[in-house]
N, C-alpha and C positions, 0 to 999 in steps of 0.2 A: 390476570393469569400471563403467562407467556406463551404465546402461539406458535407453532412449530410449523414450520414451512417446508413445503415439498423442495427440494434442489435436484432438480434432473438435469442429468449431462443434457447440453446440446445437441448431441450425437442423436439421442432419440427424437429428436423434433423435426417434422417435415412441415416446411411452410410453402404455401401457394401465393404468392406475393403477386400484390394487386397494386400496380403500377400507373397512377394518375399523373400523367404529365401534360402540365401544359401547354398548349400548341403554340401560344406565343412566345415561348420558351424552347423551345424544340428545334434542333436542326438536324438534318440529316450529314451523318457521318461522313467526315472529308477524305480523300484518301491523301494518307501523309507518307511524301518518302522515307522510306523505311531506312534506320540508322544504319552509320556502317560500322562494321567491327575493327577500323585501326582508329578512329576519331571522333571525338563526341564534344562539339562548340555548342555554347548560349547563341541563342538567336533576337535578337533584341525588339526584333517586331513579335516575338512572344512574350514579353511581359506584360504582365495585365497591372496597370498601377494605378485604376480606378479605386475611389474608396466606396465600397457597397456600403448599402443601410444599412446600420448597426442594430435594427430589430429583425428575429427568425422570425418572421411570420406565417411560417409555413402549417399546416395543420395536420402534418406529418402521415400526410394519403401515401406516402411511399412506403411505408412502413406496416400499413394497412395488411392484413395476414389471418389466415387459419393456420393452425396447429394439425399434426395428424400424427399416427407414430411411426413412421417409415423412416429407421436410421441410417440408411442409404442417401438421403435428400444431399447431403451437405457433411462437410467434415473439415472441421475448423484444428487447424492448425495453432498449435501453442504459441504466443507472441513473446517471447523470453523464456532461454533456456532454464534461469534458475529463478523462475519465479517462486515469492514468496509460498511455501502449501500451509499445512496446520500444525502453525507456528515452528515451523523447522522438520518434524519430527517424519515428514515425506508422506502424508494422508493428504490429498484434496480431498477437499471438504467436496467442489464442484464434482466432484466421481463419486459422493456417495449417492447411491441411488434409492430411496427409499419409497418402494410399493405398498410395504404390509402394514392395512391402516390400525390393526393392535399394536403393530410397531409402534406407530406413527400416536397412537391413543397411549403409550408406556411411556414415551417419551415427552410428551405432553404432561402429562402428570407428574412425573420426577421431576420437570421443570419448576411446576407451580410450588411445589414442595420446597426446592433450591432457593424460591424465588425471593423469602425471609431469613435466610439464614444469618446475614448480617445482624438484623435484628436480635431473632434466638436460633442460634445456634443446636439448642437443648435439644428444643422441643422440633427442629428439624429434622435430628437423629433419632429420636423417638418414630416421627412418621415414616420415616425409610423403614425403618424397622416395621413400621406396622403395614407399609402399601400393600404388597404382597403381588409384586410384579416377579415377574421370572427374566433373570436377569440374562442375555446373552450378547454375545463381542459387538455385534451391529448398533446394539441399544448403548453399549458403551459408551462407542466411538463418535456413535451422534450425541448423547449426552455433552460429554466431555466436547464437541466440536463447538456448541452453543455457548457452553461457560468458560469456553479458555482463555478470557481474561478474567478471573471471578477465580484463582487458585485455591484458595481456601475451600470453596464452596466442592470445586472438580474434585480436591484431593482427597475428602470429606465421602462422597461419592464414588469416587474409585476403592477407599479404603471397603467402604460398606459392600460395593459390587464384590469387591473380592474374597470378600465371608460366604457368601450366598452358596445355597451347596447346588450341587451341579453345575459349578460354573468356574473356571479358572481364567484370569488372566493370562493374554496370550503376548506374542509381541510385539504385537502392534498396538494395544492399549498401554503396554509398557512404553513406547515410544511415544504415544501421543501425552501420558502424563508427564512425562520426563523433558518432555519439551516444552509444556503449559509451565512447571516450575522453575524453568531454565529462564523460557521466559521474563517469570517474575522476578528473577534471580535468588531463588530458592536451591542453589545450589548442593547444600548441605541434604538436603532434602531430598534431592535428584539424585544425587550419589547412594544415598540411604537405600532407594529403589534399586539403584543398578547393583549393590551388595544384593538386595534381596533376589534381582533375577541371577545374581552369579552363585549364590550357594545358601541362601537362604528359604529353600527350598525346596521340594523333593521334586528328584528329574534331573536331566542333564541345564548346563548353564544356558539362558536363555540370552547371554550378550553375543551381540555380533558387533562388525566395527562401526556398521550402520548407529548403533546404541551410542558408541562414543563418537561418531563425529557430530549428532546432533549434540554434543556437549561442546564441542567444538566449535560449533556454530551459535551456539548461546553464547557463550565466553566474546568470541569473535564480537558478536552484535551489543557487547557493553564495552568492547572495546581494551577486554582484559588479554591482550595478547599471550602472555606471561603464563598463563590456565590455560589459553587456547595449545598450546606448545606442549606442555605440561601433559595433558589431556591425548595427545598427540600418541606421544611416547610411554604414555601408560599402555599403549598397546602390546607393548613386550609384557607388562604385568598380567594381563588379558591372554596372552599365551597366541596373541596373533602376530602373524609377519609383516614389518611393516614393507611394503614395495612402492613403488612408483603412485602408480593408482591411489594409496592412502595419501599419499606427500600433497599429490596433486589437488586430493578431495579439502586436505589444510590451507595449501594455497588460495583455493576457489573460496574456501569458509571466508577467509581473510579477505580477500578482493571486496567479495558480497558485500560485507559491513564497512567498506573505507578504511581497509585497511593496508591499502595497498604498497605502500612504503617501507611497511614491516615484510610485506608478502615477499618485496622486491631483495629486501636484506635476508630472507632466510633460504632465498632460491640459489642466490649467489654465496651463501657461506656452505651451504651440504653440495656442491657438484661435484665432490669426491663421493661422496654415497648418492647422490640420487643424479644423473650426469645429465646436462643439459640437454632438452631435445626441444621440438617447436611448440609441443604442447603446453608444456610447461610456462613458457616464451607467450603464448597466447595468450595464458591464464591472466598474466601484471599487465600484458598490454591491452587487453578490454577491462581490467582495473582501471586503469590509465583515462582509456578511450571513453569508456561508458557509465562506469560508476563514479569515476572523478570529476570524469569529462571536461581535463588537465590537457588543453594543446601542447603545453612547453613540455610535462613529463611525458607524452606520448611521443613527441618528437623525439625527445633522449633517449627512450628504450628503443624505439623505432629504429633510431643511427647503435645501439646498443648491438643491438641482434645482427646487423650486417655486420659489425666489428667482428663478436665473436661467432662468425660464420653459420649464423642459425638461420634455415632453411624456410621463408617467407611463404606460407601456403593462402587458402582464398580466404581461408580466418583469421588469418593477421590483416589482408587487406580491408578484410569487411571493416574489423575494429575499425584500424585508420581512417578510411571513408568514412563510417561514422562519425569518429569525431570531427573529421571535418565539417559534417554534414551538421552537426550539432552546434559549432561555433559558427557559420554560415559564411565558410570557407567555398562558395561555390568552384573557385577558380583550380583549388587542390582537390576536391574531390576529383572532377573529371580527368587531372593530369593524372592521379592514383590509378584512375579505373584505366586509362588508356594504356600505361606503363604496366600496369598488371600483365595486360593482353599482349603487348609488344612482349612481355618476357617468359609468354607461355604458360601464366597461370588462368586457369580459366576460369570465370568468373562463378560463382554460385549463387543461391535464389537469393541467400543473405546480403551479397556485394549488391544485387542490384536491388533490393529492398532499400538497403543505403544511399548507394545513388539517385534514386529517385526520391526518399526525402529529402535530399540536397536540394534537387531540381524544386519539389513543393516548395522548400524554402523561398526560394528564389523565385517563384511562381513563372516557371515554364513550364506550362501545360503542355504546349505543343512539343518540345522535348518528352516530356512523360511520353506520354502517346507514343511517341516514337520509339522508346526505348523499351515499353513495354510489347510491342511488336516483336522488337528485337528477341527481348527473355523469350518471350512464346516461341519464336523458331530454333531459339537453343536447347527448348523442352522444359522451360520453367514456368508454367504456368501461373499466373496471376492468385494468391491466396488475399485470405482476409488478413495475414500479416502487410501486403502488397499495397492493399489501398487503404489500410489505417493511416502507414507511412506516408499516404496522399494526403487524406481525410484533416488527420491532425494538424499539419501546417496549413493548408488552404484557409481550415478554417479561423485558426489565430492568426492569418493574414486579411480576415474579412472578406475572403474568396469565396462565400457563402454559393454560389450558383455552380461555382466549378466541379464544390467537396458535393452538391446533391448533385451533379451528374454523376460524378464517379457512385456514387452511394446507387444512385439506378444501376450503373453499370453492374457494379456489384451484382446486386441483386438479381439481375437478367443471367449474371452465371451461375447462380444460384446459390452463392454465396450468402451464408447467415451474420450479419450483425455480431461483432462480441460486444463487450463491456467498454474495449475503449472507444470503437466507433460511437456509441453512445454521449460516450464521456465528452467526447471531442466537441459535438451537437449539444449538449446540455452548458460547457462553460460558455456559450455562445447567447445562449437565452436570454431575453432579458425581462419578461414577463412570467409571475407566478402560474398562470393560467397554461403556458406552455411548457412551461419545467415539471408541472403536476400530468399533462397530457403526454409528454412523451416519458417520464416516467411508468405509467401506465399502459403504453406499448411495448416499454422494455419488460414487463411481467406479461403479457400475452403473449410474447414470442419466447418466453422461457429464460431470458436472461434478467436475473434478479440483480436486484443493486448489491454493490461491494461495500466496504467500511470506505474507500475511497469517494465510490459515487455520495456514500451519507457524505461525507466530510466535506466534499466540494460542497453538497447545494445546503448545510448548514452553514458554510460562509459565506455563500453568496447573499441568502438571505439574510443574515444578519449585516451584510455589507447594505442590502438596503433597505434595513431599518424594520424588517418584516418578522420580530421574532416572533410572532404566534405559529408561522410556518418551519421556522427553524426548529420549535419545540415540537410542530408536525414531524417534521421531518426525525428529529430524535427520540421520539418514543414510537415512531413506525419500524426505526431500526430495531430496538430492543423486541417487538412486537414479530420481528422475521424473524429471529434466533441469534441476531448477532447483537449478543453483551460490548457495552461499549469499551474500547480500549481505552490504550492510555491518551493517543493522538487525536482519538473523538473526543475525549473528555478537553484538550487541551485548546482544539478550534472552538469547543462552546462555551469557553470558560472566556477567551478572547472577545467573540464575540459580543458575548452578555456585556465585558469590561469594556468596550467601545461604545457601547450602545448606552453607557450608564448606569447600569443593573449589576449594581455592585455587590446587595445582596443574595442575591441569586446565583450569579459566580461566584461569591465566598462557602455559597453550600455546595456547589458543584464540587468545588475546590477540596472541600472537607470530604465531600463522598468518593470524593478521588482516593485521596490519601486512607479511609480505609479498605479500598479494595487493593490497598499495595502498592500503589502505580508512586513513579516519581515524577513530580511536576518538573518543570523547565525550568532553574533558575530564576529568569527573569520574573516567571509569572508566580513564581514563588516569592517573590521578593516585593512585587510591586501588590497582594494581597496579604501579606505579614504586614507591611506599611501600614494597608488601609484598616486590618485589624487593630493593630494597634491601636491608630489614629483614632478608630470606634471606640475602643476602650480604656484609652486618656478621656476622651470626650463624655465616657457617660461618670468614670470618677471627677469629674470637675463638674456636672452638672449635680452631682451626690452632693460633692461639697458645700457648692453655693446653695444648692437649696439648706443645705443645716445651718448654712451662716445666716440665710434671708431668716429663719425660722428661730436662730439668736438674737437678730437684730429687732425685730418687731415684741420678742419679750421682753424688751430692756425698757426701761420706763422714763421718758424723758429723756433717755441718756444716746448721745451720739457714738454709737460705737464701733469701731473699725475693724470689717471683716478680715481676716488674718488672710488672703484665697491667695497671696503670691503673684496677682492680676490687679496691681494696682494703678498702672498705667492708663492716661486716657490713647484706647484704641480709636477715636474718631480722628484722633491730632496727631496720632506716630503709628499710622497703619503701618503690620509688620510687612517687611518686604523677603521674598521667597524667587528663589531661581526656578525654572522651567526648564527640563531638557525632554525633546523629544524622539525619539526610538522605533523605526518600525511601528510606526503607528501608534503607539502610546507615549503618555509623558508622564515624567519621573520627576519627584523633589528631586531638589541636590541639597 
């Protein structure tokens, strides 16, 4: 049975942090000379080159806490401005706060009914008709969020809910369902719902510019740029005015899903209709810098902005500094940071966070402290994103003690660890005991695992050849209301394949296709070859068995069985070449 999990917004938790610091690791805060506003240079003496112990043996006492209901304790700022929401519908699952016990029971009951939809669709529809549940907007959104990766079950429930007395779908529910259909490439069905929103129902049209933006994002996600642009111009057909904001939404959608080259071409081809401005150029620059992380193209576009006379603001510098940081060009990070101040462009929080990320990549802990002091003097208090910019690269560099110190400092300032904070520490754990212990701490603090969390753990356990734990995490993901998506299946299938569990990998491969997910080409190829070879072997064994029976039934007659395998394999072994690519072996 599917269990339904309460996902409370982190702002509803108040934490009383009890930090246990080992006296041997504790050192008083040193008085560090504040950084000057004109120049920032790395200090060689600050480099931490020692390789620390690879085992993270802490028992997570720094995360011991109790929870209460005081929303004013901490405020968590979003770590990414354009993060993936409920399938692109604009509904953030984490923001759906469920406190009604009756609603929770109704959601669990419906999920239990829909569990067997793939095997018995007719019986499932009959059970829905007889369930006697009062449908509400919150109920529909919650159920759709739990089964968003099973479009057939979601659409069946959506149609059933729309026919219930006393309930009519609002824009919110339509957007959620359209987003699910678009994600699974059921675009024709999605457009049918849009037509229903516009004219197939009583009352005024429910179609908004956000409705078509969802379709634009879904087309961009599958790299169908032509359809995305056609949907953009379809705004006129729905009697909406196409303004600069809508054009910039199109550019954002294209860049978000790595269609940056097409977005740049579109920008330059429409300069007569949509005049150039800094925001439009920043969208493309961010695509090259943070989506593609292509330093060469980012530099080219940076020069293009200067050539066309486009004013660069703090967001422009933030994107470029972030790209330099991600590509480990610390010298250029500091050079550009000083240059923007010389030109009178005041750094904002994002710029400081990007520079701090670059310093953390270079293991310059002393300079980080100095910059954070300067940041506070300028009125920018370090937030969760700031500390995550530190903790993640320090963990990757095996600077675990330094990462823990910054985490302690973060907690002392009343900031609550986000999912990215936990991910940074989960990646460096080396034992299953520590993994499950930290996973438990996450749940205690109200920070529930996401798809990325489970995929990371499944990949980790498969690499450790602990398939039992991998399946444990897989089952827990479904129990916590996260139905496996396409990437989750791919991670599990690859893990099983690498561990030699071909039968299990093929089973999940078939299950993945039944749900309408498209497998990766390499995954599809290797499993199809294996399935074909298995079928051929079965036919060979079946033919061999028949020939043996025929031979044994002949009296004193030597009958040569015409099986097509007459050569002596012991004397003439078959030679086949094997290539290895991305951790997999393929027959040539």
